N, C-alpha and C positions, 0 to 999 in steps of 0.2 A: 438675733432669732432667740426664741423662748421655747424649750422643750416642755411639753404638757402631757405626759403620758405617751400612750402608742397608738398606732392606727391598728385597723383589723388585721392587718396582714403582718403586724410586728414591727413596722417601721415607726421610727420616731415621729410625734407629732408635733411640728414645728410651726410656731406663729411669730408673725412679725412684730416688732415694736415701734414705736415713734421714733425718728432720730433723735429727739431730745430727752428720751427716756433715761432717769438715771435711777438705778436701783438702790434700795436701802441695803445696808450691811448687817448682817445678824451677829449679836455678840451672844455665842452660845453660854449659858449660865449653868446648865447640868445635863447629866446623860442617863447613866446606869444607876448611879449611888447618889441619892440626894438626902439633905437634911432639911426639914421644913417646920415652920411654925405658923400657927394662925392667930392673928392679933385682933381683937374686937376694933369697932370704928371709934373714933373720937381721939385716938391717941395721937403722939407727935409724929409715929410712923403712918397713921392713918387718918390724917386731918380731913375735914369737911366730908366724913363717909359715916353713914350709919351702919353700914355692913362690915363683917369681917373680912380681914384680907390674908391671904396666905404668902408667906415670904420663903423663898427657897434659896439653898446654896448649894455648889457642887462639893462632893466630898472626894473627887478623883482629880490627879493633875494629869492624868493619860487617858485618852478615850479609845476605846477598843472598837475601830472603824472597820467596816466590811466595804472596801471601795469597789462594788460591783462594775460600776461604768469605766473604772481605769482601764480596762481592757482595751477600750477605744482610744487610741493613742491622740493626746491632747485634749480629750474631752475633761477629765477630771484633773484641774490644774493644781489643786491643793495636794492630792496624793502624788502626783508627780514631783512636786515641789518638796514634799517632806521626804520621800523615798529616796531623792537623788542627792540630799544635802550631805556633802562629804564631813560635815562636823556632827552629822546626828548620831545619836547612840539609839538605834533604831530596834525595834523588835517586830518581826514579821512572821506571818505564818502562812502556808500553802502558795508559796510562789515558787516558780520552777527554777532552780539552780542553773545559771548560764554561765558558759566559759569565755574567754576572750576571743576565742573563734567565732562564738555567736555574736559578740559585739561587733568583730570586724565585719561579720557578714551584714548585721543592721547599718553599719557605716557605708557599706557599699551600695546600699539600697537609698540613694538620696531621696526620692519621693516619699518613701515610708518613713525615713528618719525626719524628714521635714513635719510630719504630722504630730510629732512629740513637741512639747513644750520646750523651751531651750533649757532649762534645767535637767531636764532627762536627755536631752541630745549631749549636753556635756558629760552626763554619767557614761553614756555610751562611748564616748570618744575617750574617756578615761580608762574604761574597761578594754576598749580595744588596743589600748597602748601597754597592756600588760602582757608579759611573756607567757607562752603556753609551756605547761610543766608535762613532762613524760610520765609521771606516775600521777594518777589521779588523786592519791591522797595528798599531794602536795599542791594540787590545782587551786588556784584562786577563782573563787566563785563570785557572780553578782546576780542581781534580779532586775528584771524590768517590770514597770506597772501593768504592762501589755501582756504579761505571761505567766498567768496563774499556773499553779501546780498542775501537771497532768494526771489525771486519775482515769485508769483504763483507756488511755488514749485521748481523752478529752479533758479540756480546762475545767477545772473545778469551779462551783459556783459560790465557794466560800473563802475566797481570799481576805486575810485579815493584817492589821498592823495598828501599833498603838501610835497614836497621835498626841503631841503635846497640845494641851487644852489652848484653843485659840486665845482666850482671854489673858493667859500666861505668855504664849508666844508674841502677842501682839499687845503689849499693855498700853501703847499709845492710843489705839482705837478704843480701849475701854475708858481712858481718861476723857478722852473727847465726849464719849456717850455720856459719861457720869457728869461732866460739866455741862452739857446740853440739859441734862435732867434738872440740874441746880437751878440753871437760868429759867427754864420753863415753868418750873414750880416754885420759884422765887424762896429757895431755900438756901440759907447762908453757906458759904463754902467751907466753913469750920464745922458744919453739921453733916452727918452722914445722910445721903439722900436713898432711902431704901425703896425699892421697886417691887410691887407686889405682882404675883402672878394672877394674871386676870383670865386665863383661858386653859382648857385642858384639849389641845387637839386630838384626833384619833390617831392611832398608831401611824407613824411614818414609813414604817418598813413594809411595804406591800409587794407582792408578787404577781406575775402575770397568771391568770387561770390556766391551768393544765387540762388537756383533754381528759375526760373521765372523771374529774375531780370536782366536788362542788364546795363552794367557799361555806365557811360557817356562818359569816357575816359579813358584809362590804365594808367594816371600818376596823373589823377586830381580826386577830391571827390566832391560831392554835400556838401553844408552847410545847406540844409534843414533839418528838424527834421527827415524824413524819406522819401527818393525819391524814386517815383514809377519807376524811369527809371534807377536806377543803385543799385548796392549791399551795398550802404553807408547808414548807419544810425548814423547821428552825434552825437546823444544822446540817446542811447538805454536804455530802463529801467533798 
């Protein structure tokens, strides 16, 4: 199934895919901070082109992610994998601190636990095995991707964590993509095969319209804290 937006009632809009469908894997090359250069056509890096080409590279080794969908158990597999890695040096923000007792309650709910991916289930099991401290100051806390921090009794809409850049975490995938480019473009392996940026898609981060608010534009968003003219809040609590 492929989720494409939402229905009028807020439910996920799900579409069926062919059984032989094989999705392409995206190799992310940039995020918030990017260094770029524009090269004229006809150079080694822009062969058979009369147009200038833009080349970009990422300046960050960590990506500041906002995993909104991770609140749905098992949906955001990447976030569940990242946040449950026992070897990860993880920075997180706006997730609810949970106790070993919370983990044992999750483990006792077998149907609910099974909706998590295996890495998150393993994290729940490790947390459930921790002893309960009598003094809260000595308590060991843990976090679940499905439990954002509670603000005024409601889950925050702004959970965050720093993700190791996918091309750094999975160098084999990047090497295979680079090899494919060399073969397709008939570029010797000893020479760098630069890939130009060929499109500038509209902003990927969009929000559902809120009652009583008008969007500034269908493909753009405000950068103010909370714009009264559209449905975007850049940093909700």
